[in-house]
TORMIMI-917919 format. One line per 3 residues: number of its first residue (from 1); for each residue x, y, z of C-alpha. Coordinates in steps of 0.2 Angstrom, whole numbers, always signed. Example, Ala and Ser with C-alpha at 12.3 -4.5 7.8 and 13.67 -1.06 7.14 Angstrom:
residues 2
1 = +62 -22 +39  +68 -5 +36 $
//
This chain:
residues 637
1 = +1070 +495 +705  +1061 +478 +709  +1076 +474 +721 $
4 = +1075 +491 +730  +1056 +489 +731  +1057 +471 +738 $
7 = +1070 +477 +751  +1059 +491 +757  +1044 +480 +757 $
10 = +1053 +466 +766  +1058 +479 +780  +1040 +484 +782 $
13 = +1034 +466 +783  +1048 +461 +795  +1044 +476 +806 $
16 = +1025 +472 +806  +1028 +454 +809  +1039 +458 +824 $
19 = +1026 +469 +831  +1012 +457 +827  +1022 +442 +836 $
22 = +1025 +453 +851  +1008 +461 +853  +996 +447 +847 $
25 = +991 +432 +857  +982 +416 +853  +965 +417 +860 $
28 = +947 +414 +855  +935 +429 +852  +916 +429 +850 $
31 = +905 +438 +838  +888 +444 +846  +891 +432 +860 $
34 = +889 +416 +849  +905 +407 +853  +923 +406 +846 $
37 = +924 +409 +827  +943 +414 +826  +959 +412 +834 $
40 = +966 +429 +840  +963 +446 +847  +977 +459 +846 $
43 = +982 +470 +860  +971 +485 +860  +981 +499 +851 $
46 = +985 +515 +861  +971 +527 +862  +968 +545 +866 $
49 = +955 +549 +878  +939 +557 +873  +940 +554 +854 $
52 = +923 +556 +846  +915 +559 +829  +919 +574 +819 $
55 = +911 +590 +828  +900 +594 +813  +891 +577 +814 $
58 = +889 +577 +833  +883 +595 +835  +865 +591 +833 $
61 = +865 +575 +842  +859 +575 +860  +859 +556 +864 $
64 = +875 +549 +872  +870 +532 +866  +869 +538 +848 $
67 = +886 +546 +849  +893 +529 +854  +890 +523 +836 $
70 = +901 +537 +829  +920 +541 +831  +935 +530 +834 $
73 = +927 +520 +849  +914 +513 +837  +927 +503 +827 $
76 = +934 +494 +842  +918 +492 +852  +911 +474 +851 $
79 = +899 +479 +865  +888 +488 +852  +882 +471 +847 $
82 = +876 +468 +865  +867 +485 +864  +858 +480 +848 $
85 = +854 +463 +855  +846 +470 +872  +837 +485 +865 $
88 = +837 +503 +872  +835 +497 +890  +823 +512 +894 $
91 = +805 +516 +893  +800 +534 +889  +788 +543 +901 $
94 = +782 +553 +886  +773 +542 +874  +775 +548 +856 $
97 = +766 +544 +840  +780 +541 +827  +779 +539 +808 $
100 = +793 +531 +799  +795 +533 +780  +803 +518 +773 $
103 = +804 +500 +779  +821 +496 +775  +834 +489 +788 $
106 = +836 +507 +795  +817 +510 +797  +813 +493 +804 $
109 = +828 +493 +817  +822 +511 +822  +805 +504 +824 $
112 = +811 +490 +835  +819 +501 +848  +806 +514 +848 $
115 = +792 +501 +851  +802 +494 +865  +804 +511 +873 $
118 = +785 +512 +873  +781 +522 +858  +767 +520 +845 $
121 = +776 +517 +829  +769 +515 +811  +780 +512 +795 $
124 = +775 +517 +777  +783 +508 +763  +780 +512 +744 $
127 = +785 +495 +738  +774 +479 +741  +789 +472 +752 $
130 = +801 +478 +765  +820 +478 +766  +825 +493 +755 $
133 = +841 +489 +746  +841 +472 +754  +824 +467 +747 $
136 = +819 +450 +741  +803 +442 +734  +796 +427 +725 $
139 = +790 +427 +707  +775 +417 +701  +785 +402 +699 $
142 = +792 +402 +717  +809 +409 +712  +817 +420 +725 $
145 = +822 +436 +717  +835 +448 +725  +842 +466 +723 $
148 = +860 +464 +726  +871 +451 +734  +871 +452 +753 $
151 = +886 +447 +763  +889 +449 +781  +906 +454 +787 $
154 = +912 +448 +804  +912 +466 +810  +894 +469 +808 $
157 = +892 +469 +827  +876 +479 +827  +867 +469 +814 $
160 = +872 +453 +822  +865 +460 +838  +848 +464 +830 $
163 = +848 +446 +822  +851 +438 +839  +837 +449 +846 $
166 = +825 +443 +833  +831 +425 +833  +839 +424 +816 $
169 = +857 +424 +820  +858 +406 +818  +852 +407 +801 $
172 = +869 +414 +795  +881 +401 +787  +899 +404 +791 $
175 = +911 +403 +776  +929 +399 +775  +941 +413 +780 $
178 = +946 +415 +762  +943 +428 +749  +944 +420 +732 $
181 = +947 +428 +715  +942 +419 +699  +952 +424 +684 $
184 = +950 +421 +665  +953 +403 +661  +948 +397 +678 $
187 = +964 +401 +688  +961 +406 +706  +970 +418 +717 $
190 = +965 +421 +735  +968 +431 +751  +969 +416 +763 $
193 = +967 +423 +781  +967 +406 +789  +982 +407 +801 $
196 = +986 +402 +819  +989 +420 +823  +976 +433 +819 $
199 = +976 +451 +814  +987 +459 +808  +998 +444 +805 $
202 = +985 +434 +797  +982 +448 +784  +1001 +450 +781 $
205 = +1004 +432 +777  +988 +432 +766  +995 +446 +755 $
208 = +1012 +438 +755  +1006 +421 +749  +992 +427 +737 $
211 = +993 +420 +719  +983 +435 +713  +998 +446 +712 $
214 = +1015 +444 +704  +1031 +447 +713  +1033 +466 +708 $
217 = +1015 +470 +712  +1016 +461 +729  +1032 +472 +733 $
220 = +1023 +488 +727  +1007 +483 +737  +1018 +480 +753 $
223 = +1026 +496 +751  +1010 +506 +749  +1001 +497 +763 $
226 = +1017 +497 +774  +1017 +516 +774  +999 +518 +776 $
229 = +989 +524 +791  +984 +506 +794  +1002 +503 +801 $
232 = +1001 +518 +812  +984 +513 +818  +991 +496 +825 $
235 = +1000 +506 +839  +990 +523 +838  +973 +519 +832 $
238 = +966 +537 +834  +981 +544 +824  +978 +532 +810 $
241 = +960 +535 +809  +963 +554 +809  +973 +551 +793 $
244 = +960 +540 +785  +946 +553 +788  +957 +566 +780 $
247 = +959 +556 +764  +941 +557 +759  +945 +570 +746 $
250 = +956 +559 +735  +953 +543 +726  +961 +527 +732 $
253 = +971 +526 +716  +978 +543 +719  +983 +538 +737 $
256 = +989 +521 +733  +1000 +525 +718  +1007 +540 +727 $
259 = +1013 +528 +741  +1022 +517 +728  +1008 +505 +724 $
262 = +1007 +498 +707  +993 +499 +693  +994 +480 +692 $
265 = +989 +478 +710  +974 +490 +707  +968 +481 +692 $
268 = +970 +463 +698  +965 +465 +717  +959 +482 +723 $
271 = +947 +486 +708  +937 +470 +712  +936 +474 +730 $
274 = +931 +492 +727  +917 +486 +715  +911 +474 +728 $
277 = +911 +488 +741  +903 +502 +731  +901 +497 +713 $
280 = +914 +509 +707  +933 +507 +704  +948 +513 +713 $
283 = +950 +528 +701  +933 +534 +707  +931 +528 +725 $
286 = +936 +538 +740  +952 +532 +749  +943 +535 +765 $
289 = +931 +521 +760  +943 +508 +756  +955 +512 +770 $
292 = +941 +511 +783  +938 +493 +778  +957 +489 +778 $
295 = +958 +497 +795  +945 +485 +802  +953 +470 +793 $
298 = +970 +475 +801  +963 +477 +819  +949 +464 +820 $
301 = +953 +446 +814  +934 +443 +813  +931 +458 +802 $
304 = +936 +449 +786  +926 +433 +790  +911 +431 +779 $
307 = +894 +424 +782  +879 +423 +771  +860 +419 +774 $
310 = +854 +402 +773  +841 +408 +761  +833 +424 +755 $
313 = +833 +440 +765  +815 +441 +766  +813 +424 +775 $
316 = +829 +424 +785  +832 +442 +790  +816 +452 +787 $
319 = +802 +440 +792  +809 +438 +810  +810 +457 +812 $
322 = +792 +459 +806  +786 +446 +818  +796 +456 +832 $
325 = +787 +472 +827  +770 +464 +825  +772 +457 +843 $
328 = +774 +474 +849  +759 +482 +839  +769 +491 +826 $
331 = +760 +493 +810  +769 +491 +793  +760 +499 +779 $
334 = +765 +492 +762  +761 +500 +745  +759 +516 +754 $
337 = +767 +532 +747  +771 +548 +756  +764 +562 +746 $
340 = +768 +576 +758  +777 +580 +774  +766 +593 +783 $
343 = +775 +605 +793  +774 +622 +803  +784 +637 +797 $
346 = +791 +652 +805  +780 +666 +798  +795 +678 +797 $
349 = +808 +667 +789  +798 +654 +781  +809 +641 +788 $
352 = +801 +624 +794  +800 +623 +812  +790 +607 +816 $
355 = +783 +592 +807  +765 +589 +810  +763 +573 +800 $
358 = +762 +565 +783  +750 +563 +769  +749 +545 +763 $
361 = +741 +537 +748  +739 +519 +744  +735 +504 +755 $
364 = +737 +514 +771  +724 +527 +767  +707 +530 +758 $
367 = +708 +541 +742  +703 +559 +746  +708 +575 +739 $
370 = +722 +585 +748  +726 +602 +742  +743 +609 +745 $
373 = +742 +628 +745  +756 +632 +757  +774 +639 +755 $
376 = +782 +623 +749  +783 +613 +732  +784 +595 +738 $
379 = +790 +580 +728  +779 +565 +723  +787 +549 +728 $
382 = +779 +540 +714  +784 +550 +699  +798 +561 +707 $
385 = +791 +577 +699  +790 +592 +710  +772 +597 +712 $
388 = +767 +616 +711  +762 +624 +727  +744 +625 +722 $
391 = +742 +607 +716  +730 +594 +722  +736 +578 +729 $
394 = +727 +562 +734  +729 +555 +751  +725 +556 +770 $
397 = +734 +566 +783  +742 +556 +797  +747 +566 +812 $
400 = +762 +561 +822  +773 +569 +836  +789 +564 +827 $
403 = +793 +558 +809  +808 +548 +803  +813 +548 +785 $
406 = +822 +531 +783  +821 +531 +764  +837 +529 +754 $
409 = +845 +544 +745  +833 +545 +730  +818 +542 +741 $
412 = +823 +556 +753  +826 +567 +738  +808 +564 +732 $
415 = +799 +565 +748  +808 +580 +757  +798 +596 +755 $
418 = +807 +610 +745  +807 +622 +760  +818 +609 +769 $
421 = +832 +613 +758  +834 +630 +766  +843 +621 +779 $
424 = +861 +614 +773  +858 +598 +782  +844 +594 +769 $
427 = +852 +603 +754  +868 +593 +756  +858 +577 +752 $
430 = +856 +583 +735  +875 +583 +733  +875 +564 +734 $
433 = +871 +553 +719  +869 +534 +718  +877 +520 +707 $
436 = +866 +509 +695  +867 +490 +697  +859 +475 +688 $
439 = +858 +459 +699  +858 +444 +687  +852 +427 +692 $
442 = +857 +412 +681  +851 +394 +684  +862 +380 +676 $
445 = +859 +362 +674  +876 +358 +683  +888 +365 +695 $
448 = +897 +379 +688  +911 +382 +701  +916 +363 +702 $
451 = +932 +363 +691  +941 +347 +697  +928 +333 +694 $
454 = +918 +333 +678  +906 +320 +684  +902 +330 +700 $
457 = +900 +345 +689  +887 +337 +678  +877 +327 +691 $
460 = +862 +335 +699  +855 +319 +705  +852 +314 +723 $
463 = +850 +325 +738  +863 +340 +737  +854 +351 +749 $
466 = +862 +360 +764  +878 +364 +755  +882 +346 +749 $
469 = +883 +351 +731  +900 +352 +723  +909 +369 +720 $
472 = +915 +384 +729  +904 +389 +744  +909 +407 +746 $
475 = +909 +424 +740  +919 +426 +724  +928 +441 +716 $
478 = +935 +443 +698  +945 +457 +689  +941 +450 +672 $
481 = +922 +452 +670  +908 +465 +673  +902 +457 +689 $
484 = +916 +459 +702  +907 +449 +715  +896 +434 +713 $
487 = +892 +418 +722  +883 +401 +718  +868 +404 +730 $
490 = +863 +385 +728  +878 +382 +738  +880 +397 +749 $
493 = +862 +399 +753  +854 +382 +749  +839 +383 +760 $
496 = +829 +392 +747  +840 +393 +732  +845 +375 +730 $
499 = +832 +365 +719  +832 +346 +718  +837 +340 +701 $
502 = +844 +357 +696  +862 +365 +697  +870 +381 +701 $
505 = +861 +397 +704  +874 +410 +700  +870 +427 +707 $
508 = +881 +441 +699  +880 +460 +702  +884 +469 +686 $
511 = +888 +488 +688  +887 +503 +677  +898 +495 +664 $
514 = +883 +484 +659  +868 +493 +666  +862 +502 +650 $
517 = +860 +486 +640  +844 +477 +638  +840 +463 +650 $
520 = +842 +450 +636  +859 +456 +632  +864 +457 +650 $
523 = +859 +439 +652  +869 +434 +637  +884 +443 +642 $
526 = +884 +437 +660  +882 +419 +654  +897 +421 +642 $
529 = +908 +429 +656  +903 +415 +668  +909 +403 +656 $
532 = +925 +413 +653  +929 +411 +671  +924 +393 +672 $
535 = +929 +385 +655  +925 +368 +662  +907 +373 +663 $
538 = +906 +378 +644  +894 +364 +640  +882 +368 +654 $
541 = +865 +376 +649  +857 +391 +657  +839 +385 +661 $
544 = +832 +401 +669  +837 +419 +672  +832 +435 +679 $
547 = +838 +453 +679  +834 +466 +692  +839 +483 +687 $
550 = +841 +496 +701  +845 +513 +694  +850 +521 +711 $
553 = +858 +509 +723  +872 +514 +735  +877 +532 +736 $
556 = +892 +535 +726  +907 +535 +738  +917 +546 +727 $
559 = +930 +559 +735  +922 +573 +745  +906 +565 +749 $
562 = +908 +562 +767  +905 +580 +772  +887 +579 +764 $
565 = +881 +565 +774  +868 +571 +786  +867 +567 +804 $
568 = +851 +558 +810  +845 +573 +820  +840 +588 +810 $
571 = +837 +607 +812  +818 +602 +813  +818 +596 +831 $
574 = +805 +582 +828  +810 +577 +811  +824 +564 +809 $
577 = +834 +555 +796  +840 +537 +795  +848 +526 +782 $
580 = +865 +519 +778  +870 +535 +769  +867 +546 +785 $
583 = +883 +549 +795  +888 +534 +806  +907 +533 +802 $
586 = +905 +517 +791  +901 +514 +773  +884 +512 +764 $
589 = +880 +494 +769  +868 +483 +780  +878 +487 +795 $
592 = +878 +506 +791  +859 +505 +790  +857 +496 +806 $
595 = +869 +508 +815  +858 +523 +809  +842 +515 +814 $
598 = +849 +512 +832  +855 +530 +832  +839 +538 +827 $
601 = +829 +528 +840  +841 +533 +854  +840 +551 +848 $
604 = +821 +551 +848  +821 +543 +865  +832 +556 +872 $
607 = +821 +570 +866  +804 +562 +869  +799 +574 +883 $
610 = +804 +589 +873  +795 +583 +858  +779 +579 +867 $
613 = +780 +596 +875  +782 +605 +858  +767 +596 +851 $
616 = +756 +602 +866  +762 +620 +864  +759 +619 +845 $
619 = +742 +613 +847  +738 +627 +860  +746 +640 +849 $
622 = +738 +635 +832  +755 +638 +823  +755 +641 +804 $
625 = +757 +626 +793  +765 +625 +776  +751 +613 +770 $
628 = +734 +617 +765  +718 +619 +775  +717 +604 +787 $
631 = +698 +605 +787  +699 +597 +770  +710 +583 +775 $
634 = +704 +567 +783  +714 +565 +799  +719 +548 +805 $
637 = +726 +546 +822 $
//
């Protein structure tokens, strides 16, 4: 059986290599206009004319610019980075007052474009810091704390454009084009993409040479991937993508094993990658999610190149954005919870027709009583409990021409009024659920990932800043522990994570397998598992630790979820959604959040005149509101 599989796999590889050698050429390419970082660009695969996003997602989108972010063209369009870098390029004649709920990446990116288009923008964030799922902050001792481990793939064209716009692109540190797996006992496996010829040939040789899989699993792997839509996409990208989208209803394991792949390949290679992407394994993650990433890796050499920030997300990603917003008069309200979304309703159907503003409590508003006696039971964003229609809430009504809900999935569920669920767009959000993670940080008195030189591993003397410390300076994967992706931040992001006289700062993201344990037990288990992977570090001491539990992080990319992702435009013409879970043809990620922020801004800009006209007409007509008597509510304009 092995010989038959090897023969089949060899024929696939030979055919792919033949195609690669005839259709690829050695050339330099650029990421976000920052100069050569790779060696090859393939000939663009054959395309069908006029391919766009699924009709259900584009039906409510009016902006041609927003639609460029969805559909097959978005995968191959490096020019999207230029659009993100340059801004919307238009100034709206109708100036709107726009409230944005949530100051994560999606909300902040939307605010950048809307401010540049001439609108008055204000953000409201419940937490005392911005960033959403990419948040970071410092504790009382000055340690930088993160929620998650944040890696920038080379295909993050939109995010790179935003970073260039805010002056932070040079704050990324380029890593070797190698994806390294660390196994029990310290043995290493790798997908080494470094090769004179780029995608897809660089990927083929990486899989052929990897030490992570044995001969049988390599053959099975080649057989499955060789008959996948990825191969078709090399010559017919649209046809390949059509197949990938149709695979959202099956797990990656179901698809992979059905194509001749092996369980060994899943356990030793694909499960760690699936956990790194979505914190669930191949038996539970959608085949569409995994194959979307593989498609990008096969088409774009730079897609699998990794970068990490020089320090914390707050300093090196968010602060430049905040300065950009502040320079344009955008107000960012922290510790400010949205208690209600006030909206007009159709008196006959009870359907929401127009949003009038929000009720906000916390730092952004004085405390007053706001009685909700309308037709909706709205959610309290602090406790998550539905408030009865006649309850009393504290807060101030803030009037806006348009409102964007840029919260994550649990935040959107808490803040959306119950009446909104009469529309399938909003009701579908409640079909999405999220995965729990625990981000563990461990400081050691030596260099954990240095396995060759014991003296170097134990030495923390001298100036080892700027990545000069010994060890592995890259993202790491493992199939043998409960944190499938991890890194030594003192090496990968030394500007703020390296401390003189101290060693490694291991940051490990543990998933649902460990989430329910106490923080003390999580730390103990994580230390033990780190030392299993790096037995040479068994005598190093953990000198400091921290655990951040996030009960609901990324939305769970299980089969059948893609159809529930809402578009940024909604049935309520002046109410919009943003966030990496909204539909933008990519996975829940920093790039997905950035794409959604750009899309929602483009959509509002395209509708600005109509939104302004609608506000004037509503003011003249005195349309019925789902909230209480506004005379009792302080109005801040």
